[in-house]
C-alpha positions as CSV (number, residue, x, y, z in Angstrom):
1,M,0.0,0.0,0.0
2,A,1.1,3.5,-0.7
3,P,1.7,5.7,2.4
4,E,-1.0,8.3,3.1
5,S,1.1,11.2,1.9
6,E,1.4,9.6,-1.6
7,T,-2.3,8.9,-1.7
8,A,-3.0,12.5,-0.9
9,A,-0.4,13.7,-3.3
10,I,-2.4,12.4,-6.3
11,A,-5.7,13.9,-5.2
12,Y,-4.9,17.6,-5.3
13,P,-2.9,17.6,-8.5
14,V,-5.8,15.9,-10.3
15,E,-7.9,18.8,-9.1
16,E,-5.4,21.4,-10.3
17,A,-4.5,19.8,-13.7
18,P,-6.0,21.5,-16.7
19,M,-8.3,19.6,-19.0
20,Q,-6.2,17.6,-21.5
21,P,-6.9,15.5,-24.6
22,W,-6.8,12.3,-22.6
23,H,-9.8,13.5,-20.5
24,L,-11.9,13.7,-23.7
25,S,-10.5,10.4,-25.0
26,A,-11.5,8.7,-21.7
27,R,-15.0,10.0,-21.8
28,I,-15.4,9.0,-25.4
29,I,-14.0,5.5,-25.1
30,V,-15.7,4.6,-21.8
31,G,-18.8,6.4,-23.1
32,V,-19.0,4.1,-26.1
33,A,-18.9,1.1,-23.8
34,T,-21.7,2.6,-21.7
35,F,-23.6,3.4,-24.9
36,F,-23.7,-0.3,-25.8
37,D,-24.6,-1.2,-22.2
38,A,-27.7,1.0,-22.6
39,F,-28.4,-0.4,-26.1
40,D,-28.2,-4.0,-24.9
41,A,-30.1,-3.4,-21.7
42,L,-33.2,-1.9,-23.5
43,A,-33.0,-3.9,-26.8
44,I,-35.2,-6.6,-25.3
45,A,-38.1,-4.1,-24.9
46,Y,-38.1,-3.5,-28.7
47,V,-38.0,-7.1,-29.8
48,L,-40.6,-8.4,-27.3
49,P,-43.7,-7.2,-29.3
50,L,-42.5,-9.5,-32.1
51,L,-41.5,-12.4,-29.8
52,V,-44.9,-12.2,-28.0
53,K,-46.5,-13.3,-31.3
54,K,-43.7,-15.6,-32.5
55,W,-43.5,-17.6,-29.3
56,A,-47.1,-16.9,-28.0
57,L,-45.8,-15.4,-24.7
58,S,-48.1,-14.7,-21.9
59,S,-48.0,-11.6,-19.7
60,T,-46.2,-13.6,-17.0
61,Q,-43.6,-14.8,-19.5
62,I,-43.1,-11.2,-20.8
63,G,-42.5,-10.1,-17.2
64,L,-40.0,-12.9,-16.6
65,T,-38.2,-12.2,-19.9
66,I,-37.6,-8.6,-18.7
67,S,-37.0,-9.3,-15.1
68,L,-34.7,-12.3,-15.1
69,G,-32.2,-10.5,-17.2
70,Y,-31.7,-8.3,-14.2
71,V,-30.8,-11.2,-12.0
72,G,-27.5,-11.5,-13.9
73,Q,-27.1,-7.7,-13.7
74,F,-27.6,-7.9,-9.9
75,I,-24.8,-10.5,-9.7
76,G,-22.5,-8.5,-12.0
77,A,-23.1,-5.3,-10.0
78,L,-22.1,-7.0,-6.7
79,L,-19.0,-8.6,-8.1
80,A,-17.6,-5.9,-10.4
81,G,-17.1,-3.2,-7.8
82,Y,-15.1,-5.6,-5.5
83,F,-12.8,-6.7,-8.3
84,A,-12.4,-3.1,-9.7
85,D,-11.2,-1.9,-6.3
86,R,-8.7,-4.8,-6.1
87,Y,-7.5,-5.2,-9.7
88,G,-8.2,-1.8,-11.4
89,R,-11.0,-0.1,-13.2
90,L,-10.0,-0.8,-16.7
91,R,-9.4,-4.6,-16.4
92,V,-12.9,-5.0,-15.0
93,L,-14.4,-2.7,-17.7
94,M,-12.8,-4.8,-20.5
95,T,-14.1,-8.0,-18.9
96,T,-17.7,-6.8,-18.5
97,V,-17.8,-5.3,-22.1
98,A,-16.6,-8.7,-23.5
99,I,-19.3,-10.6,-21.6
100,L,-22.2,-8.4,-22.6
101,S,-21.0,-8.3,-26.3
102,L,-20.5,-12.0,-26.6
103,C,-23.9,-12.7,-25.1
104,S,-25.6,-10.2,-27.3
105,F,-24.4,-12.1,-30.4
106,M,-25.6,-15.3,-28.8
107,M,-29.0,-13.9,-28.2
108,A,-29.3,-13.1,-31.9
109,F,-29.2,-16.9,-32.5
110,S,-31.5,-18.0,-29.7
111,W,-34.0,-20.5,-30.9
112,S,-36.6,-20.5,-28.2
113,W,-37.9,-18.4,-25.3
114,A,-36.0,-20.6,-22.8
115,S,-32.7,-20.2,-24.7
116,L,-33.2,-16.4,-24.9
117,L,-33.9,-16.3,-21.2
118,V,-30.7,-18.2,-20.2
119,I,-28.4,-16.1,-22.4
120,R,-30.1,-12.9,-21.2
121,V,-29.2,-13.8,-17.6
122,L,-25.6,-14.4,-18.5
123,Q,-25.4,-11.2,-20.5
124,G,-26.7,-9.4,-17.4
125,V,-23.4,-10.1,-15.5
126,G,-21.6,-7.9,-18.0
127,L,-24.4,-5.3,-18.1
128,G,-24.6,-5.0,-14.4
129,G,-20.9,-4.6,-13.8
130,E,-19.9,-2.1,-16.6
131,V,-21.8,1.1,-15.7
132,P,-20.9,1.6,-12.0
133,V,-17.2,0.8,-12.6
134,A,-17.2,3.2,-15.6
135,A,-18.8,5.9,-13.4
136,S,-16.2,5.4,-10.7
137,Y,-13.4,5.7,-13.3
138,I,-14.8,8.9,-14.9
139,T,-15.5,10.5,-11.4
140,E,-11.9,9.9,-10.3
141,I,-10.4,11.8,-13.3
142,A,-12.8,14.8,-12.8
143,R,-12.1,18.0,-10.9
144,A,-14.4,19.1,-8.1
145,K,-15.4,22.5,-9.4
146,D,-17.0,21.1,-12.6
147,R,-17.3,17.4,-11.7
148,G,-21.1,17.3,-12.2
149,K,-20.9,18.7,-15.7
150,F,-17.9,16.6,-16.6
151,V,-19.4,13.3,-15.4
152,L,-23.0,13.9,-16.5
153,L,-22.1,15.0,-20.0
154,Y,-20.4,11.6,-20.2
155,E,-23.4,9.9,-18.7
156,L,-25.6,11.4,-21.5
157,I,-24.3,8.5,-23.5
158,F,-26.7,6.2,-21.6
159,P,-29.9,8.0,-22.5
160,I,-28.5,8.5,-26.0
161,G,-28.0,4.7,-26.2
162,V,-31.6,4.2,-24.9
163,M,-32.9,6.6,-27.6
164,V,-30.7,5.0,-30.3
165,V,-32.0,1.6,-29.5
166,A,-35.6,3.0,-29.8
167,L,-34.7,4.5,-33.2
168,T,-33.0,1.4,-34.3
169,G,-35.8,-0.9,-33.1
170,Y,-38.3,1.3,-34.8
171,W,-36.5,1.1,-38.1
172,I,-34.9,-2.4,-38.1
173,V,-37.3,-4.7,-36.2
174,P,-40.3,-4.3,-38.5
175,R,-38.1,-4.5,-41.7
176,W,-35.3,-7.0,-41.0
177,G,-36.5,-8.8,-37.9
178,W,-35.5,-8.8,-34.2
179,R,-32.2,-10.7,-34.4
180,W,-30.3,-7.8,-36.1
181,L,-30.9,-5.6,-33.0
182,F,-28.8,-8.0,-30.9
183,V,-26.1,-8.3,-33.6
184,I,-25.7,-4.5,-33.5
185,G,-25.6,-4.6,-29.7
186,G,-22.7,-7.1,-29.9
187,L,-20.4,-4.7,-31.7
188,S,-19.0,-3.4,-28.4
189,A,-16.5,-6.3,-28.4
190,L,-14.3,-4.2,-30.7
191,L,-13.7,-1.9,-27.7
192,C,-11.8,-4.6,-25.8
193,L,-9.1,-4.6,-28.5
194,Y,-8.5,-0.9,-28.0
195,M,-9.6,0.2,-24.5
196,R,-6.5,-1.0,-22.5
197,R,-3.8,0.7,-24.6
198,A,-5.8,3.8,-25.3
199,L,-6.8,4.6,-21.7
200,P,-4.7,5.3,-18.6
201,E,-5.7,3.6,-15.3
202,S,-7.3,5.9,-12.8
203,P,-4.4,7.9,-11.2
204,R,-6.3,7.9,-7.9
205,W,-6.6,4.1,-8.0
206,V,-2.9,3.7,-8.9
207,K,-1.8,5.7,-5.9
208,N,-4.3,4.3,-3.5
209,T,-3.3,0.7,-4.2
210,G,0.5,1.5,-4.2
211,A,0.8,0.3,-7.8
212,S,3.3,2.1,-10.0
213,P,2.6,3.1,-13.6
214,E,4.9,0.4,-14.8
215,K,2.9,-2.3,-13.0
216,C,-0.1,-1.2,-15.1
217,D,1.7,-2.5,-18.2
218,D,0.4,0.7,-19.9
219,P,2.7,3.4,-21.2
220,V,-0.2,5.8,-21.5
221,C,-0.9,5.4,-17.8
222,A,2.7,6.3,-16.9
223,N,2.5,9.4,-19.1
224,V,-0.8,10.6,-17.6
225,E,0.4,10.2,-14.0
226,R,3.6,12.1,-14.7
227,A,1.6,14.9,-16.4
228,V,-0.8,15.1,-13.5
229,L,1.8,15.0,-10.8
230,S,3.9,17.6,-12.5
231,T,1.2,20.2,-12.4
232,S,1.6,21.0,-8.7
233,E,4.4,21.3,-6.3
234,S,2.3,22.4,-3.4
235,E,2.5,20.9,0.1
236,I,-0.4,18.4,0.4
237,P,-1.8,17.5,3.8
238,A,-1.8,13.7,4.4
239,T,-5.5,13.3,5.3
240,L,-6.3,10.1,3.6
241,S,-6.5,6.5,4.7
242,N,-5.8,3.7,2.3
243,H,-6.2,0.5,4.4
244,P,-7.7,-2.5,2.6
245,V,-11.4,-2.3,2.4
246,H,-13.9,-4.8,3.6
247,P,-17.6,-4.6,2.4
248,R,-18.7,-4.1,6.0
249,E,-17.1,-0.6,5.9
250,L,-20.1,0.4,3.8
251,F,-22.0,0.2,7.1
252,S,-19.3,1.8,9.3
253,E,-20.3,4.9,11.4
254,R,-19.0,7.3,8.7
255,Y,-20.7,5.7,5.7
256,R,-23.8,3.9,7.1
257,K,-26.3,6.7,6.5
258,R,-25.0,7.5,3.1
259,T,-25.2,3.8,2.1
260,F,-28.8,3.4,3.1
261,V,-29.9,6.7,1.7
262,V,-28.3,6.1,-1.7
263,W,-29.8,2.6,-1.8
264,V,-33.3,4.1,-1.4
265,M,-32.6,6.6,-4.1
266,W,-31.4,3.9,-6.6
267,F,-34.3,1.6,-5.8
268,T,-37.1,4.1,-6.0
269,T,-35.8,5.8,-9.1
270,Y,-35.2,2.7,-11.1
271,L,-38.4,0.9,-10.0
272,A,-40.2,3.5,-12.0
273,F,-37.5,3.8,-14.7
274,Y,-37.3,0.2,-15.8
275,G,-41.0,-0.5,-15.1
276,L,-41.9,2.1,-17.7
277,W,-39.0,2.0,-20.1
278,T,-39.0,-1.8,-20.7
279,W,-42.8,-2.3,-20.7
280,L,-44.0,0.7,-22.7
281,P,-43.8,-0.7,-26.2
282,S,-45.6,-3.9,-25.1
283,L,-48.2,-1.8,-23.2
284,Y,-49.1,0.1,-26.4
285,T,-49.6,-3.1,-28.4
286,S,-51.1,-5.4,-25.7
287,V,-53.3,-3.0,-23.7
288,Y,-54.1,-0.2,-26.2
289,K,-53.9,-2.3,-29.4
290,L,-51.7,0.0,-31.3
291,P,-49.7,-1.2,-34.4
292,L,-46.1,-2.1,-33.7
293,T,-44.7,0.9,-35.6
294,Q,-46.8,3.3,-33.7
295,A,-46.0,1.7,-30.4
296,L,-42.3,2.0,-31.1
297,R,-42.7,5.6,-32.3
298,N,-44.5,6.6,-29.1
299,S,-41.8,5.0,-27.0
300,L,-39.2,7.0,-28.9
301,F,-40.9,10.2,-27.8
302,M,-40.4,9.2,-24.2
303,Q,-36.7,8.4,-24.8
304,T,-36.2,11.8,-26.4
305,G,-37.7,13.5,-23.3
306,G,-35.4,11.5,-21.1
307,L,-32.4,12.6,-23.0
308,L,-33.4,16.3,-22.8
309,G,-33.8,15.9,-19.0
310,A,-30.4,14.3,-18.6
311,F,-28.8,17.1,-20.6
312,A,-30.5,19.8,-18.5
313,C,-29.2,18.0,-15.4
314,A,-25.7,17.9,-16.7
315,L,-25.7,21.7,-17.2
316,L,-27.5,22.7,-14.0
317,I,-26.6,20.2,-11.2
318,D,-23.3,22.0,-10.3
319,R,-25.3,25.2,-9.7
320,L,-28.3,23.7,-8.0
321,G,-26.6,20.9,-6.1
322,R,-27.2,17.2,-6.0
323,R,-29.8,17.1,-3.2
324,L,-32.0,19.9,-4.6
325,W,-32.0,18.5,-8.2
326,V,-32.7,14.9,-7.2
327,T,-35.4,15.8,-4.7
328,G,-37.3,18.1,-7.1
329,A,-37.0,15.7,-10.1
330,L,-38.3,12.7,-8.2
331,I,-41.3,14.6,-6.9
332,L,-42.1,16.3,-10.3
333,G,-41.6,12.9,-12.1
334,A,-44.3,11.4,-9.9
335,V,-47.0,13.9,-10.8
336,P,-47.8,12.6,-14.4
337,L,-47.9,9.0,-13.0
338,F,-50.3,10.0,-10.4
339,V,-52.4,11.6,-13.1
340,L,-52.4,8.3,-15.0
341,W,-53.6,6.5,-11.9
342,Y,-56.2,9.1,-11.0
343,L,-57.7,9.1,-14.5
344,K,-57.4,5.3,-14.8
345,A,-55.0,5.5,-17.9
346,P,-58.0,5.5,-20.3
347,S,-56.1,5.9,-23.6
348,A,-52.8,5.6,-25.4
349,H,-52.8,9.4,-26.0
350,L,-52.8,10.1,-22.2
351,L,-50.2,7.5,-21.6
352,L,-48.0,9.2,-24.3
353,L,-48.5,12.6,-22.8
354,C,-47.8,11.6,-19.2
355,S,-44.8,9.3,-20.1
356,V,-43.2,12.1,-22.1
357,S,-43.8,14.5,-19.2
358,A,-42.4,12.2,-16.5
359,A,-39.4,11.0,-18.6
360,P,-37.1,14.1,-18.3
361,F,-37.3,14.1,-14.5
362,I,-36.9,10.3,-14.0
363,A,-34.1,10.0,-16.5
364,S,-32.2,13.0,-15.0
365,V,-32.1,11.3,-11.6
366,A,-31.1,8.0,-13.2
367,S,-28.1,9.8,-14.6
368,A,-27.4,11.9,-11.6
369,L,-27.0,8.8,-9.3
370,Y,-24.0,7.7,-11.3
371,L,-22.4,11.1,-10.4
372,Y,-23.6,11.3,-6.8
373,T,-22.9,7.7,-5.6
374,P,-19.1,7.6,-6.4
375,E,-18.7,10.9,-4.6
376,L,-19.9,9.4,-1.4
377,Y,-17.1,6.8,-1.0
378,P,-13.3,6.9,-0.9
379,T,-11.1,5.6,-3.7
380,R,-10.4,2.3,-1.8
381,M,-14.1,1.3,-2.0
382,R,-15.6,3.7,-4.6
383,A,-16.3,1.0,-7.2
384,L,-17.6,-1.3,-4.5
385,G,-19.9,1.3,-3.0
386,S,-21.2,2.3,-6.4
387,S,-21.7,-1.2,-7.6
388,V,-23.5,-2.4,-4.5
389,A,-25.8,0.7,-4.7
390,S,-26.5,-0.1,-8.4
391,A,-27.4,-3.6,-7.4
392,W,-30.5,-2.0,-6.0
393,L,-31.1,-0.7,-9.5
394,R,-31.1,-4.3,-10.7
395,F,-33.4,-5.4,-7.9
396,A,-35.8,-2.6,-8.9
397,A,-35.4,-3.6,-12.5
398,I,-36.5,-7.2,-11.6
399,L,-39.4,-6.0,-9.5
400,G,-40.7,-3.2,-11.7
401,P,-41.5,-5.2,-14.9
402,M,-42.9,-8.0,-12.7
403,I,-45.3,-5.6,-11.1
404,I,-46.7,-4.6,-14.4
405,G,-46.9,-8.2,-15.6
406,T,-48.8,-9.2,-12.5
407,I,-51.1,-6.3,-12.5
408,L,-51.9,-6.8,-16.2
409,A,-52.8,-10.4,-15.4
410,R,-55.0,-9.6,-12.4
411,S,-56.1,-6.0,-12.3
412,S,-56.0,-2.6,-14.1
413,I,-52.7,-1.0,-15.3
414,M,-53.6,2.2,-13.4
415,W,-52.3,0.6,-10.2
416,A,-48.8,0.1,-11.6
417,F,-48.6,3.8,-12.3
418,F,-49.7,4.5,-8.7
419,I,-47.0,2.2,-7.3
420,F,-44.3,3.9,-9.4
421,A,-45.4,7.4,-8.5
422,L,-45.4,6.5,-4.8
423,A,-41.9,5.1,-5.0
424,L,-40.7,8.3,-6.6
425,V,-42.2,10.4,-3.8
426,V,-40.6,8.2,-1.1
427,G,-37.2,8.6,-2.8
428,G,-37.7,12.4,-3.0
429,I,-38.5,12.7,0.6
430,V,-35.6,10.6,1.8
431,T,-33.2,12.6,-0.4
432,A,-34.5,15.9,0.9
433,I,-34.1,14.9,4.5
434,F,-31.1,12.7,4.7
435,A,-28.8,13.1,1.6
436,D,-25.4,14.8,2.0
437,E,-24.5,17.6,-0.5
438,T,-21.3,17.0,-2.4
439,R,-21.3,19.8,-4.9
440,A,-17.9,21.4,-5.7
441,Q,-16.1,19.4,-3.0
442,V,-12.9,17.4,-3.6
443,L,-13.5,13.7,-3.4
444,E,-11.0,13.1,-0.7
445,Q,-12.7,15.8,1.5
446,V,-16.1,14.3,1.0
447,S,-15.0,10.7,1.6
448,P,-11.7,10.3,3.5
């Protein structure tokens, strides 16, 4: 392990270093990986309307198809953070991208509902592990004063991926069939051939673990670290601790409240997010009897609204603060869903209006959590804390679609909107009362 003074010595120069070309390269390359994560995660929503007819799937089977994929993501989220804190951010990123890519190609050749289900669970291991580790990496190379904008402009790639899969699904699925959507999703494998040599390991992780640039087997890593360290000759107070982390430290006195609060934020946000985003095309066709092309087009409008909301969040969250933005967005996102419940979701037109109204708020929080969560934990367990928190996303993603599937089979769809709206309100209240503000603070000051 590196002594405390060396660990501290990397933190402040990172904050003082000017933006350099490698910062942009890191966001682009890791962003492409995150793009394909979003693409693969939501592709199932746009092939299901065809598979329902092809394999005569029931509402329960549709719910299982969506939900069981997140079982693998839950496992991947729990494992990836632990290994990323031990062996490095980039090594785990390459592994997760390879898994999700290979399985996407395999799904294109699935021959039955059961085979698709098994491969989707395996693919989930890669999907669940990639995004939180990528968010930790991008957070660690950002400066405090503009970290929100830096990270969330990168995170825009996720809603862009969601929107692109909607566009691609709208264009390709009715014309060429559902298999081609998975083939496109598998293209991310090409990143594994380039990512390691093109990107430096996180300077914060290198110093925190005591690794030298040479041990990274990456000349770019050595060059970046020398460039960062050469930007400051100031005396740096040794305030950090870099002892080996154990998962139980997430529940230590310093981090216990943060851990439970951020878990609530992840669960409540993504219960609504994945409940709506993955089921919406099928709702339009199965409940409101719209043609497939119209159902996919209506879903595209919601994805566009989500992208606009995430972009506004990236520009404003450094000014307004994390707590205010998340609280307001969760409450405002619940209002259209309460309207759907109160009016009993009578038509596809009202569903379109309310989903487009709610999407900017819900999607902005979904992006902001990838900024906020890594800020709450120190480098030695940043990936672990982020990944375990995102595991609640996967649990919510399992539960949300199952809620809709169960309600469709037994009751009116209006009650699903009520449950999702109530979850958003609970998340907003917990955030307003208990969340710590991290805006414009150096990571090592927020989380020693």
